[in-house]
Residue frames as a rotation matrix with the C-alpha (Angstrom) as fourth column:
MET 1
-0.462 -0.722 0.515 -30.99
-0.281 0.669 0.688 -8.97
-0.841 0.173 -0.512 74.14
LYS 2
0.057 0.611 0.789 -33.84
0.694 0.544 -0.471 -9.85
-0.717 0.575 -0.393 71.83
ARG 3
0.867 0.259 -0.426 -33.62
-0.044 -0.811 -0.583 -6.41
-0.497 0.524 -0.692 70.19
LYS 4
0.012 -0.956 -0.292 -29.92
-0.730 -0.208 0.651 -6.96
-0.683 0.206 -0.701 69.50
ASN 5
-0.503 -0.156 0.850 -30.62
0.247 0.916 0.314 -10.31
-0.828 0.368 -0.422 67.81
ASN 6
0.541 0.777 0.321 -33.25
0.602 -0.091 -0.794 -8.75
-0.588 0.623 -0.517 65.58
ARG 7
0.696 -0.349 -0.628 -30.82
-0.501 -0.862 -0.077 -6.05
-0.514 0.368 -0.775 64.56
THR 8
-0.384 -0.897 0.219 -28.14
-0.492 0.400 0.773 -8.63
-0.781 0.189 -0.595 63.75
THR 9
-0.170 0.419 0.892 -30.60
0.596 0.764 -0.246 -10.61
-0.785 0.490 -0.380 61.65
ARG 10
0.839 0.522 -0.154 -31.60
0.227 -0.593 -0.772 -7.53
-0.494 0.613 -0.616 59.66
ILE 11
0.278 -0.828 -0.488 -27.96
-0.743 -0.507 0.437 -6.70
-0.609 0.241 -0.756 59.03
ARG 12
-0.570 -0.494 0.657 -27.32
-0.056 0.821 0.568 -10.21
-0.820 0.287 -0.496 57.75
GLN 13
0.245 0.751 0.613 -30.37
0.706 0.295 -0.644 -10.06
-0.664 0.591 -0.458 55.53
TRP 14
0.841 0.046 -0.540 -29.23
-0.221 -0.881 -0.419 -6.72
-0.495 0.471 -0.730 54.14
VAL 15
-0.171 -0.979 -0.114 -25.74
-0.683 0.035 0.730 -8.05
-0.710 0.203 -0.674 53.43
SER 16
-0.442 0.062 0.895 -27.19
0.395 0.909 0.133 -11.11
-0.805 0.412 -0.426 51.67
LEU 17
0.633 0.754 0.172 -29.51
0.540 -0.271 -0.797 -8.94
-0.555 0.598 -0.579 49.62
SER 18
0.565 -0.508 -0.651 -26.61
-0.575 -0.808 0.132 -6.64
-0.593 0.299 -0.748 48.70
ARG 19
-0.502 -0.786 0.360 -24.59
-0.313 0.553 0.772 -9.61
-0.806 0.275 -0.524 47.53
ILE 20
-0.080 0.573 0.816 -27.46
0.715 0.603 -0.354 -10.87
-0.694 0.555 -0.458 45.37
VAL 21
0.860 0.407 -0.308 -27.94
0.137 -0.765 -0.629 -7.40
-0.492 0.499 -0.713 43.85
ALA 22
0.165 -0.894 -0.416 -24.20
-0.692 -0.405 0.597 -7.13
-0.703 0.189 -0.686 43.19
ILE 23
-0.560 -0.342 0.755 -24.16
0.162 0.848 0.504 -10.52
-0.813 0.404 -0.420 41.48
ILE 24
0.365 0.786 0.498 -27.17
0.742 0.078 -0.666 -9.57
-0.562 0.613 -0.555 39.32
LEU 25
0.812 -0.106 -0.574 -25.56
-0.282 -0.932 -0.227 -6.24
-0.511 0.346 -0.787 38.38
ALA 26
-0.234 -0.972 0.025 -22.30
-0.527 0.148 0.837 -8.02
-0.817 0.182 -0.546 37.54
ILE 27
-0.336 0.193 0.922 -24.16
0.596 0.802 0.049 -10.47
-0.730 0.565 -0.384 35.27
ILE 28
0.750 0.660 0.052 -26.00
0.490 -0.500 -0.715 -7.62
-0.445 0.561 -0.698 33.56
ALA 29
0.522 -0.630 -0.575 -22.73
-0.575 -0.758 0.309 -5.69
-0.630 0.169 -0.758 33.09
PHE 30
-0.420 -0.702 0.575 -21.06
-0.063 0.655 0.753 -8.80
-0.905 0.280 -0.319 31.62
PHE 31
-0.016 0.499 0.866 -23.73
0.859 0.450 -0.244 -9.22
-0.512 0.740 -0.436 28.95
VAL 32
0.885 0.301 -0.355 -23.79
0.132 -0.893 -0.430 -5.48
-0.447 0.334 -0.830 28.16
VAL 33
0.145 -0.924 -0.354 -20.02
-0.642 -0.360 0.677 -5.41
-0.753 0.129 -0.646 27.67
LYS 34
-0.470 -0.303 0.829 -20.10
0.274 0.842 0.464 -8.64
-0.839 0.445 -0.313 25.63
ASN 35
0.451 0.736 0.506 -22.80
0.768 -0.031 -0.640 -7.27
-0.455 0.677 -0.579 23.35
TRP 36
0.819 -0.198 -0.538 -20.84
-0.290 -0.953 -0.091 -4.03
-0.495 0.230 -0.838 22.86
LEU 37
-0.223 -0.972 0.079 -17.65
-0.479 0.179 0.859 -5.93
-0.849 0.154 -0.505 22.01
ASP 38
-0.222 0.205 0.953 -19.49
0.630 0.777 -0.020 -8.16
-0.744 0.596 -0.302 19.54
ASN 39
0.734 0.633 0.245 -20.81
0.608 -0.452 -0.653 -5.08
-0.302 0.629 -0.717 17.73
THR 40
0.882 -0.383 -0.276 -17.62
-0.406 -0.913 -0.029 -3.02
-0.241 0.137 -0.961 17.76
THR 41
0.053 -0.924 0.379 -14.73
-0.257 0.354 0.899 -5.47
-0.965 -0.145 -0.219 17.54
ALA 42
0.126 -0.094 -0.988 -13.37
-0.987 -0.108 -0.116 -5.84
-0.095 0.990 -0.106 14.00
LYS 43
0.703 0.156 0.694 -13.76
-0.141 0.987 -0.079 -9.31
-0.697 -0.043 0.716 12.60
VAL 44
-0.250 -0.861 -0.443 -10.73
-0.827 -0.048 0.560 -10.79
-0.504 0.506 -0.700 10.85
GLU 45
0.776 0.494 0.391 -11.57
-0.178 0.767 -0.616 -13.05
-0.605 0.409 0.683 7.93
VAL 46
-0.318 -0.938 0.142 -8.88
-0.202 0.213 0.956 -14.96
-0.927 0.275 -0.257 6.08
ASP 47
0.814 0.483 -0.323 -9.10
-0.390 0.043 -0.920 -14.82
-0.430 0.874 0.224 2.28
ASP 48
0.055 -0.847 0.529 -6.78
0.108 0.532 0.840 -17.36
-0.993 0.011 0.121 0.75
GLN 49
0.480 0.111 0.870 -7.53
0.866 0.100 -0.490 -16.13
-0.142 0.989 -0.048 -2.78
ILE 50
-0.129 -0.612 -0.780 -4.97
0.259 -0.780 0.569 -13.67
-0.957 -0.128 0.259 -4.08
GLY 51
0.802 0.422 0.423 -5.22
0.526 -0.160 -0.836 -11.52
-0.285 0.892 -0.350 -7.15
LEU 52
-0.091 -0.829 0.552 -2.83
0.940 -0.255 -0.228 -9.66
0.329 0.498 0.802 -9.39
THR 53
0.113 0.045 -0.993 -1.90
0.611 -0.791 0.033 -6.30
-0.784 -0.610 -0.117 -7.94
PRO 54
0.958 0.232 -0.170 -1.88
0.040 -0.694 -0.719 -3.14
-0.284 0.682 -0.674 -10.08
THR 55
0.241 -0.949 -0.206 1.92
-0.782 -0.315 0.538 -3.20
-0.575 0.031 -0.817 -9.91
GLN 56
-0.389 -0.356 0.850 2.04
0.084 0.905 0.418 -6.75
-0.917 0.234 -0.322 -11.27
ILE 57
0.536 0.657 0.530 -0.40
0.637 0.097 -0.765 -5.90
-0.554 0.747 -0.367 -14.06
GLU 58
0.867 -0.253 -0.430 1.69
-0.396 -0.872 -0.287 -2.88
-0.302 0.419 -0.856 -15.01
SER 59
-0.132 -0.969 0.208 4.85
-0.587 0.246 0.771 -5.01
-0.799 -0.021 -0.602 -15.05
ILE 60
-0.085 0.195 0.977 3.14
0.588 0.801 -0.109 -7.33
-0.804 0.565 -0.182 -17.56
ARG 61
0.890 0.453 0.053 2.19
0.327 -0.554 -0.765 -4.38
-0.317 0.698 -0.642 -19.77
GLN 62
0.579 -0.720 -0.383 5.75
-0.631 -0.693 0.349 -3.08
-0.517 0.040 -0.855 -19.65
ILE 63
-0.016 -0.549 0.836 6.98
0.321 0.789 0.524 -6.23
-0.947 0.277 0.163 -21.39
GLY 64
-0.091 0.049 -0.995 5.72
-0.725 -0.688 0.032 -4.57
-0.682 0.724 0.098 -24.57
GLN 65
0.408 0.199 -0.891 6.31
-0.859 0.416 -0.300 -6.58
0.311 0.888 0.340 -27.72
TRP 66
-0.078 -0.352 0.933 6.66
-0.609 0.758 0.235 -10.29
-0.789 -0.549 -0.274 -27.06
GLU 67
-0.142 -0.077 -0.987 7.70
-0.961 0.250 0.119 -12.55
0.237 0.965 -0.110 -29.93
PHE 68
0.193 0.302 0.934 6.34
-0.592 0.795 -0.135 -16.10
-0.783 -0.526 0.332 -30.13
LEU 69
0.506 -0.072 0.860 7.22
0.567 0.779 -0.268 -17.22
-0.651 0.623 0.435 -33.64
SER 70
0.078 -0.570 -0.818 9.94
-0.567 -0.700 0.434 -16.19
-0.820 0.430 -0.378 -36.10
ILE 71
0.628 0.225 0.745 9.77
0.435 0.692 -0.576 -17.20
-0.645 0.686 0.337 -39.77
ALA 72
-0.321 -0.793 -0.518 12.69
-0.263 -0.451 0.853 -16.77
-0.910 0.410 -0.064 -42.16
ASP 73
0.590 0.576 0.566 11.77
0.442 0.356 -0.823 -16.53
-0.676 0.736 -0.045 -45.84
GLU 74
-0.572 -0.685 -0.451 13.36
-0.094 -0.492 0.866 -15.77
-0.815 0.538 0.217 -49.17
GLU 75
0.527 0.811 0.253 11.63
0.307 0.096 -0.947 -14.84
-0.792 0.577 -0.198 -52.38
LEU 76
-0.712 -0.654 0.257 12.85
0.451 -0.145 0.881 -14.67
-0.538 0.743 0.398 -55.96
ILE 77
0.404 0.856 -0.322 10.98
0.333 -0.465 -0.820 -11.91
-0.852 0.224 -0.473 -57.80
ASP 78
-0.674 -0.643 0.363 11.36
0.557 -0.120 0.822 -11.05
-0.485 0.756 0.440 -61.44
THR 79
0.420 0.755 -0.503 9.97
0.034 -0.567 -0.823 -8.63
-0.907 0.329 -0.264 -63.98
VAL 80
-0.381 -0.470 0.796 10.24
0.800 0.264 0.539 -8.46
-0.464 0.842 0.275 -67.76
ARG 81
0.140 0.370 -0.918 10.05
-0.238 -0.888 -0.394 -5.42
-0.961 0.274 -0.036 -70.03
ARG 82
0.376 0.087 0.923 9.24
0.735 0.578 -0.354 -6.29
-0.564 0.812 0.153 -73.62
GLY 83
-0.135 -0.492 -0.860 11.33
-0.280 -0.813 0.510 -4.56
-0.950 0.310 -0.028 -76.29
PHE 84
0.646 0.383 -0.660 11.29
-0.698 -0.053 -0.714 -4.39
-0.308 0.922 0.233 -80.06
PHE 85
0.175 -0.684 -0.708 14.55
-0.694 0.424 -0.581 -6.26
0.698 0.593 -0.401 -80.53
SER 86
-0.508 -0.370 -0.778 14.98
0.281 0.782 -0.556 -7.88
0.814 -0.501 -0.293 -77.11
ASP 87
0.667 0.745 -0.020 13.43
0.181 -0.135 0.974 -8.07
0.723 -0.653 -0.225 -73.68
ASP 88
-0.393 -0.717 0.575 14.91
-0.504 -0.356 -0.787 -6.59
0.769 -0.599 -0.222 -70.53
GLN 89
0.501 0.532 -0.683 14.71
0.239 0.673 0.700 -8.67
0.832 -0.513 0.210 -67.40
LEU 90
-0.319 -0.540 0.779 15.33
-0.692 -0.429 -0.580 -8.01
0.647 -0.724 -0.237 -63.73
ILE 91
0.519 0.403 -0.754 15.48
0.189 0.806 0.561 -10.82
0.834 -0.433 0.342 -61.16
ARG 92
-0.309 -0.597 0.741 16.21
-0.652 -0.434 -0.622 -10.18
0.692 -0.675 -0.255 -57.48
ILE 93
-0.059 0.203 -0.977 16.32
0.543 0.828 0.140 -12.33
0.838 -0.522 -0.159 -54.35
TYR 94
-0.025 0.171 0.985 14.87
-0.627 -0.770 0.118 -10.91
0.779 -0.614 0.127 -51.14
TYR 95
-0.480 -0.172 -0.860 15.42
0.516 0.738 -0.435 -12.21
0.709 -0.653 -0.266 -47.60
GLY 96
-0.174 0.474 0.863 13.16
-0.606 -0.742 0.285 -11.47
0.776 -0.474 0.417 -44.69
THR 97
-0.826 -0.006 -0.564 12.29
0.412 0.676 -0.611 -12.55
0.385 -0.737 -0.555 -41.15
LEU 98
-0.106 0.890 0.443 8.69
-0.308 -0.453 0.837 -12.21
0.945 -0.048 0.322 -40.05
ARG 99
-0.953 -0.253 -0.163 8.23
0.102 0.237 -0.966 -12.02
0.284 -0.938 -0.200 -36.26
LEU 100
-0.038 0.999 0.003 4.81
0.026 -0.002 1.000 -12.93
0.999 0.038 -0.026 -34.90
GLY 101
-0.731 -0.194 -0.654 3.75
0.632 0.167 -0.757 -11.94
0.256 -0.967 0.000 -31.40
ILE 102
0.453 0.891 -0.029 1.72
0.800 -0.392 0.454 -9.54
0.394 -0.228 -0.890 -29.29
ASP 103
-0.543 -0.510 0.666 2.14
0.110 -0.830 -0.546 -6.04
0.832 -0.224 0.507 -27.91
LEU 104
-0.264 0.435 -0.861 1.18
0.921 0.379 -0.090 -6.16
0.287 -0.817 -0.500 -24.23
GLN 105
-0.891 -0.034 -0.453 0.97
0.208 -0.917 -0.341 -2.38
-0.404 -0.398 0.824 -24.05
GLN 106
-0.693 0.698 -0.181 -2.16
-0.538 -0.334 0.774 -2.74
0.479 0.634 0.607 -26.19
MET 107
-0.686 0.444 -0.576 -3.79
0.603 0.790 -0.109 -4.98
0.407 -0.422 -0.810 -23.57
LYS 108
0.029 0.815 0.579 -7.19
0.081 -0.579 0.811 -3.61
0.996 0.023 -0.083 -22.51
GLU 109
-0.389 -0.166 0.906 -7.81
-0.755 -0.507 -0.416 -2.17
0.528 -0.846 0.072 -19.05
ASN 110
0.271 0.601 0.752 -10.14
-0.897 0.440 -0.029 -5.01
-0.348 -0.667 0.659 -18.03
ALA 111
0.194 -0.252 -0.948 -8.07
-0.726 0.613 -0.311 -7.71
0.659 0.749 -0.064 -19.73
ILE 112
-0.701 -0.501 -0.508 -7.19
-0.007 0.717 -0.697 -9.45
0.713 -0.485 -0.506 -16.45
SER 113
0.158 0.778 0.608 -9.78
-0.864 -0.188 0.466 -10.78
0.477 -0.599 0.643 -14.03
GLN 114
-0.894 -0.432 0.120 -10.05
-0.425 0.730 -0.536 -13.45
0.145 -0.530 -0.836 -11.35
GLU 115
0.247 0.953 -0.174 -12.66
-0.800 0.302 0.519 -16.19
0.547 0.011 0.837 -11.06
GLY 116
0.992 0.039 -0.117 -12.23
0.041 0.793 0.608 -18.45
0.116 -0.608 0.785 -8.07
ASP 117
0.443 -0.896 0.014 -8.61
0.060 0.045 0.997 -19.54
-0.894 -0.441 0.074 -8.03
SER 118
0.102 -0.358 0.928 -8.14
0.959 0.283 0.003 -18.91
-0.264 0.890 0.373 -11.77
ILE 119
-0.249 -0.247 -0.936 -6.67
-0.042 -0.963 0.265 -15.85
-0.968 0.105 0.230 -13.47
ASN 120
0.452 0.439 0.776 -8.38
0.791 0.205 -0.576 -14.98
-0.413 0.875 -0.255 -16.77
ILE 121
-0.229 -0.591 -0.773 -6.35
-0.003 -0.794 0.608 -12.90
-0.973 0.141 0.180 -19.21
LEU 122
0.750 0.492 0.443 -7.42
0.493 0.031 -0.869 -11.56
-0.441 0.870 -0.219 -22.60
LEU 123
-0.240 -0.954 -0.178 -4.39
0.420 -0.267 0.867 -10.91
-0.876 0.133 0.465 -24.80
PRO 124
0.156 0.203 -0.967 -4.18
-0.709 -0.658 -0.253 -8.70
-0.688 0.725 0.041 -27.89
PRO 125
0.950 0.259 0.176 -4.33
-0.072 0.729 -0.681 -10.65
-0.304 0.634 0.711 -31.16
ILE 126
0.071 -0.926 0.371 -1.20
0.553 0.346 0.758 -12.18
-0.830 0.151 0.536 -32.65
LYS 127
0.959 0.222 -0.174 0.22
-0.003 -0.609 -0.793 -9.84
-0.282 0.762 -0.583 -35.26
LEU 128
0.401 -0.852 0.338 3.30
0.765 0.109 -0.634 -9.04
0.504 0.512 0.696 -37.31
LEU 129
0.516 -0.190 -0.835 5.52
0.704 -0.462 0.540 -7.12
-0.489 -0.866 -0.105 -34.90
ASP 130
-0.292 -0.700 -0.652 7.80
0.007 -0.683 0.731 -5.48
-0.956 0.209 0.204 -37.46
GLN 131
0.756 0.654 -0.027 6.43
0.021 -0.066 -0.998 -4.22
-0.655 0.753 -0.064 -40.76
ASP 132
0.538 -0.658 -0.527 9.92
-0.832 -0.312 -0.459 -3.71
0.138 0.686 -0.715 -42.21
PHE 133
0.646 -0.180 0.742 10.84
-0.296 0.837 0.461 -7.37
-0.703 -0.518 0.487 -42.21
ILE 134
0.898 -0.371 0.238 12.86
0.388 0.410 -0.825 -7.49
0.209 0.833 0.512 -45.45
ASP 135
0.372 -0.869 -0.327 16.62
0.329 -0.206 0.922 -7.31
-0.868 -0.450 0.209 -44.97
GLU 136
0.984 0.077 -0.163 17.55
-0.109 -0.461 -0.881 -4.93
-0.143 0.884 -0.445 -47.76
ALA 137
0.229 -0.973 -0.039 21.26
-0.881 -0.224 0.417 -5.35
-0.415 -0.061 -0.908 -47.05
ARG 138
-0.413 -0.361 0.836 20.97
-0.124 0.932 0.341 -9.01
-0.902 0.037 -0.429 -48.09
THR 139
0.687 0.726 -0.029 18.95
-0.098 0.054 -0.994 -8.35
-0.720 0.685 0.109 -51.22
GLN 140
-0.428 -0.864 0.265 20.74
0.099 0.246 0.964 -9.75
-0.898 0.439 -0.020 -54.26
SER 141
0.283 0.407 -0.869 20.42
-0.848 -0.317 -0.425 -9.01
-0.449 0.857 0.255 -57.95
PHE 142
0.202 -0.146 0.969 20.20
0.072 0.988 0.134 -12.49
-0.977 0.043 0.210 -59.45
TYR 143
-0.381 -0.294 0.877 19.98
0.893 0.128 0.431 -11.34
-0.238 0.947 0.214 -63.07
GLU 144
0.325 0.450 -0.832 19.70
0.192 -0.892 -0.408 -7.96
-0.926 -0.027 -0.376 -64.69
SER 145
-0.525 -0.418 0.741 19.61
0.823 -0.026 0.568 -6.93
-0.218 0.908 0.358 -68.33
GLY 146
0.107 0.523 0.846 18.78
0.640 -0.687 0.344 -3.47
0.761 0.505 -0.408 -69.61
LYS 147
-0.850 -0.368 0.378 18.37
0.028 -0.747 -0.664 -0.33
0.527 -0.554 0.645 -67.53
TRP 148
0.084 0.866 -0.492 16.09
0.753 0.268 0.601 -0.23
0.653 -0.421 -0.629 -64.49
SER 149
-0.144 -0.054 0.988 15.10
-0.285 -0.954 -0.094 2.70
0.948 -0.295 0.122 -62.32
ASP 150
-0.964 -0.173 0.203 14.77
-0.225 0.114 -0.968 2.93
0.144 -0.978 -0.149 -58.55
THR 151
-0.175 0.976 0.128 11.01
-0.952 -0.134 -0.275 2.88
-0.252 -0.170 0.953 -59.03
ASP 152
0.290 0.224 -0.931 11.26
-0.616 0.788 -0.002 -0.44
0.733 0.574 0.366 -60.86
ARG 153
-0.608 -0.602 -0.518 13.34
0.038 0.630 -0.776 -1.92
0.793 -0.492 -0.361 -58.04
HIS 154
-0.826 0.363 0.432 10.90
-0.541 -0.293 -0.789 -0.57
-0.160 -0.885 0.438 -55.43
ASP 155
0.181 0.921 -0.346 8.03
-0.966 0.233 0.115 -2.26
0.187 0.313 0.931 -57.24
LEU 156
0.018 -0.264 -0.964 9.89
-0.158 0.952 -0.263 -5.56
0.987 0.157 -0.025 -56.96
TYR 157
-0.920 -0.377 0.110 10.44
-0.125 0.015 -0.992 -4.90
0.372 -0.926 -0.061 -53.27
LEU 158
-0.403 0.854 0.330 6.70
-0.886 -0.273 -0.375 -4.41
-0.230 -0.443 0.867 -52.71
ARG 159
0.369 0.503 -0.781 5.94
-0.710 0.695 0.112 -7.60
0.599 0.514 0.614 -54.61
ALA 160
-0.427 -0.623 -0.656 8.44
0.039 0.712 -0.701 -9.50
0.903 -0.325 -0.279 -52.46
GLU 161
-0.895 0.130 0.426 6.83
-0.445 -0.295 -0.845 -8.06
0.016 -0.947 0.322 -49.32
ARG 162
0.077 0.996 -0.038 3.34
-0.997 0.076 -0.029 -9.15
-0.026 0.041 0.999 -50.40
GLN 163
0.261 -0.021 -0.965 4.61
-0.405 0.905 -0.130 -12.61
0.876 0.425 0.228 -51.30
MET 164
-0.769 -0.596 -0.230 6.28
-0.011 0.373 -0.928 -13.06
0.639 -0.711 -0.293 -47.90
ARG 165
-0.612 0.626 0.484 3.14
-0.764 -0.307 -0.568 -12.00
-0.207 -0.717 0.666 -46.08
LYS 166
0.355 0.802 -0.480 1.07
-0.898 0.436 0.064 -14.45
0.261 0.408 0.875 -48.08
ARG 167
0.063 -0.413 -0.908 3.51
-0.180 0.891 -0.418 -17.31
0.982 0.190 -0.018 -47.55
CYS 168
-0.757 -0.588 -0.286 4.17
0.182 0.230 -0.956 -16.73
0.628 -0.776 -0.067 -43.82
LEU 169
-0.781 0.510 0.362 1.05
-0.606 -0.473 -0.640 -15.17
-0.155 -0.719 0.678 -42.29
THR 170
-0.496 0.576 -0.650 -0.94
-0.177 0.665 0.725 -18.37
0.850 0.474 -0.228 -42.57
THR 171
0.511 0.775 0.372 -3.66
-0.619 0.031 0.785 -19.62
0.596 -0.631 0.496 -40.22
GLU 172
0.708 -0.301 -0.639 -1.36
0.457 0.885 0.090 -22.44
0.539 -0.356 0.764 -39.14
ASN 173
-0.372 -0.926 0.069 1.51
0.584 -0.291 -0.758 -20.09
0.722 -0.242 0.648 -38.21
LEU 174
-0.314 0.341 0.886 -0.82
-0.551 -0.826 0.123 -17.70
0.774 -0.450 0.447 -36.37
ARG 175
0.777 0.625 -0.079 -2.29
-0.336 0.517 0.787 -20.59
0.533 -0.585 0.612 -34.39
SER 176
0.344 -0.752 -0.562 1.19
0.712 0.599 -0.365 -21.86
0.611 -0.275 0.742 -33.56
ALA 177
-0.600 -0.548 0.583 2.13
0.105 -0.777 -0.621 -18.41
0.793 -0.311 0.523 -32.26
GLU 178
0.181 0.764 0.620 -1.04
-0.703 -0.340 0.624 -18.35
0.687 -0.549 0.476 -30.13
GLU 179
0.823 0.101 -0.559 -0.20
0.199 0.871 0.450 -21.73
0.532 -0.481 0.696 -28.60
ASN 180
-0.182 -0.962 -0.203 3.31
0.733 0.005 -0.680 -20.53
0.655 -0.272 0.705 -27.74
ALA 181
-0.491 0.053 0.869 1.88
-0.315 -0.941 -0.121 -17.33
0.812 -0.334 0.479 -26.27
SER 182
0.596 0.790 0.141 -0.61
-0.474 0.205 0.856 -19.23
0.648 -0.578 0.497 -24.09
ARG 183
0.620 -0.413 -0.667 2.10
0.593 0.803 0.054 -21.52
0.514 -0.429 0.743 -22.79
GLN 184
-0.438 -0.893 0.100 4.60
0.635 -0.386 -0.669 -18.76
0.636 -0.230 0.736 -22.03
MET 185
-0.250 0.426 0.869 2.01
-0.500 -0.826 0.261 -16.46
0.829 -0.369 0.420 -20.45
ALA 186
0.811 0.535 -0.237 0.88
-0.125 0.554 0.823 -19.32
0.572 -0.638 0.516 -18.18
GLN 187
0.223 -0.824 -0.521 4.53
0.846 0.430 -0.317 -19.84
0.485 -0.370 0.792 -17.17
LEU 188
-0.570 -0.416 0.709 4.91
0.117 -0.895 -0.430 -16.12
0.813 -0.162 0.559 -16.44
LEU 189
0.202 0.747 0.633 1.82
-0.664 -0.371 0.650 -16.06
0.720 -0.551 0.421 -14.21
LYS 190
0.780 0.022 -0.625 2.95
0.314 0.851 0.421 -19.26
0.541 -0.525 0.657 -12.50
SER 191
-0.261 -0.955 -0.144 6.25
0.732 -0.099 -0.674 -17.59
0.629 -0.281 0.725 -11.62
MET 192
-0.605 0.134 0.785 4.16
-0.365 -0.923 -0.124 -14.81
0.708 -0.362 0.607 -10.01
GLY 193
-0.921 0.154 0.358 2.30
-0.290 0.343 -0.893 -17.35
-0.260 -0.927 -0.272 -7.86
PHE 194
0.064 0.991 -0.122 -0.78
-0.826 -0.016 -0.563 -18.08
-0.560 0.136 0.817 -10.00
HIS 195
-0.758 -0.461 0.462 -1.05
-0.248 0.858 0.449 -21.74
-0.604 0.226 -0.765 -10.99
HIS 196
-0.187 0.768 0.612 -4.46
0.803 0.478 -0.355 -21.70
-0.565 0.425 -0.707 -12.69
THR 197
-0.547 -0.064 -0.834 -4.72
-0.276 -0.928 0.252 -19.47
-0.790 0.368 0.490 -15.76
VAL 198
0.269 0.630 0.729 -7.12
0.742 0.347 -0.574 -19.13
-0.614 0.695 -0.374 -18.68
VAL 199
-0.565 -0.572 -0.595 -5.55
0.000 -0.721 0.693 -17.36
-0.825 0.391 0.407 -21.66
ARG 200
0.376 0.687 0.621 -7.69
0.764 0.149 -0.628 -16.04
-0.524 0.711 -0.469 -24.51
PHE 201
-0.759 -0.650 0.038 -7.04
0.520 -0.569 0.638 -13.72
-0.393 0.503 0.769 -27.45
GLU 202
-0.046 0.693 -0.719 -8.93
-0.303 -0.696 -0.651 -10.85
-0.952 0.188 0.242 -28.97
GLU 203
0.575 0.321 0.753 -10.29
0.579 0.491 -0.651 -11.47
-0.579 0.810 0.096 -32.44
ARG 204
-0.570 -0.821 -0.023 -7.94
0.497 -0.368 0.786 -10.47
-0.654 0.437 0.618 -35.22
LYS 205
0.227 0.592 -0.773 -9.11
-0.354 -0.690 -0.632 -7.71
-0.907 0.417 0.053 -37.50
PRO 206
0.696 0.072 0.714 -9.45
0.546 0.593 -0.592 -8.80
-0.466 0.802 0.374 -41.14
């Protein structure tokens, strides 16, 4: 009877020991699996800052020429040819419209960058978009005496062109065009979801 009790006690001790070992192994397995998951599971981080995509940048470039200021001008140009008995004179009136703006296809590759929640954009300099700004169909001969060649009339045309450039391509007009460009570019970027923009311009070549 005593031998049977000893055997029962040993069995109970073995069962208890087995349970303890199982619990220890389970704890060890838990920490091993946890460590493996921590090292292998991809971490998801939320970035609430968005930037312009290549497609959006390309869509801006595709705008091409963008006009920000239009200036209508007219110039009266005359020339006199001295003669022995009388002088010949030619007076013509020229009309032109000078369009100031930028060509976004000339925007540099690194012209757009992001700093914090602001979009920085470097625009090409304001320039005259159309070099042929004189409306020749509206050109009028105000006064003409004597005979004048096509070369003489072309010389007057070139003088009118130079005079219009001098009168219209002023620092004030260029600055006004820049201000309009900054405002409209900021509105464009705002419509694309960017509310903080810094617009700058490349230096104009002399």
